[in-house]
N, C-alpha and C positions, 0 to 999 in steps of 0.2 A: 814456047821454046824451053822454058824451065821444066815443064812437064815431060817433054821428050828426053831431056837430059836425065831427069829422075827415073824415067822408065828404062832407059838404057842402063843406067847404073844399077837399078834393081835387078834387071835380067842378068847382068854380069855378076852381081853378088850372089844371086841364087844359083847360077851356074857354078861359081866357085864353091859354094856350099855342097853342091851335089857331087863334085869331083872329090877324090880322096888323095891324100898325100901318098907318095910311093911307099908301099909296105916295106921295101928293102931297107929303108933307113932305120927301121925298128928291129931288124933281124940280126942276131948275133951270128958270127961264123959257126957253121955246123948245125944251124937250126933245122929241126926235123918235126914232122907232124904239125905243120903250120896250118892254123885255122884262122880265117878272117871272116868276121861277121859284120855286116852293115846293119846296125840295130835300128837306126832311124836316120832321117836327114841330118847330117852333121855329126853323127856318132858312129864310131867303128871300134870293134873289139878284135884284138890280135892276140893269139896265144900260140905257143910252140914249146917244144922240148929241146934242150941243148945238153949234149954230153959234156963230161969234164968235171972239174971240181965244183962243189956246191956254189951256186950263184955266180959262176964265171960269166954267164950270159948277162947278168945284171950290170957288171962293170963295163963289159964290151958295148952293151946297148947304150949306156949313159955316154960313153965316149963318142959313139956314132951320132947320137942325137945332138950333142953339143957341137960336133964338127959341122952339122948342117945349120948352124946359127940359131938353134933353139936356146932360149935362156932358161936356166934352172930357176924355178920359183920356190922350191923347197930346199932348205939348207940341210946338208948332211949332218949338221949338229956337231957337237963337240963331245967326244967320249968322256964319260965319267971314269977316270982312271982308277978311282978307288972302288968302283962297283964292279960286279961280275955279270950284271945283266945287260950291259950295253951291246946292242946289235946294230952295226952300221948299215945293214940291209933293210931299208925302210921304203915305203912308197914315195916316189919322187914325182913332182909335177914340173913340166917344161912348157914354155909358151913361145910362140912366134907370132908377131904382128906384121901384117902387110898393109900398105897404104893407109895405115893409121886406124883402120876399123875392121879389117878382116883378121880374126884371131883364131889361131890353131893351138890346141892344148893337148899334150900327151901326158898320161899318167902311167908310170912304170910301177907295177904292183907285184912284188915278189910273193911267192906262196910259201909261208913258213913250214907247211907240212911236206912240200915237194920242192926242194931247191933246184931241180932241173926244169921246172915249169915257169915259163915267162908269160906274164899277162900284161897287156898294154891297152889302155883305152885312149882313143884319139877323138877329140871333139873339135868341131869347127863352128864358129858363130860369128855373127856380125854385131859389132858394138858401135853404136852411134854416139859420139861425144856431144850430147845436146848442149852442154855448157859453152861450147865453142861457137855456137851460132848466135848472131846478134838479133835476138827476138824483139828487142825494143830499139827504136831509132831515136 
């Protein structure tokens, strides 16, 4: 009985890994030249261009990801008000966990040489919290 439950769970988890989150939640309004590449099981690369002010897509994308209940894992930091080299546009990592072990991660990576280019990596993985299982009775 336990083997059947584990087999069904494994099939469900692998199906979840094979499916991709909707690309639309990572696209800023006005996105053009959209490219989506499935690099391998559980990894997707999204890139697009967005017209408007430099890095406008960055802030719009962050708001849209957070509205979908993804948690920011990277702090925006605190600007060094005395320095002139502070740049608030940095790679940001977001994470969403389902059922306690199905993890989705999105990394928003701005391109410093092309502020209209959006690059986002999406990863999906299964994390088994072994320490929660009573291995010894």
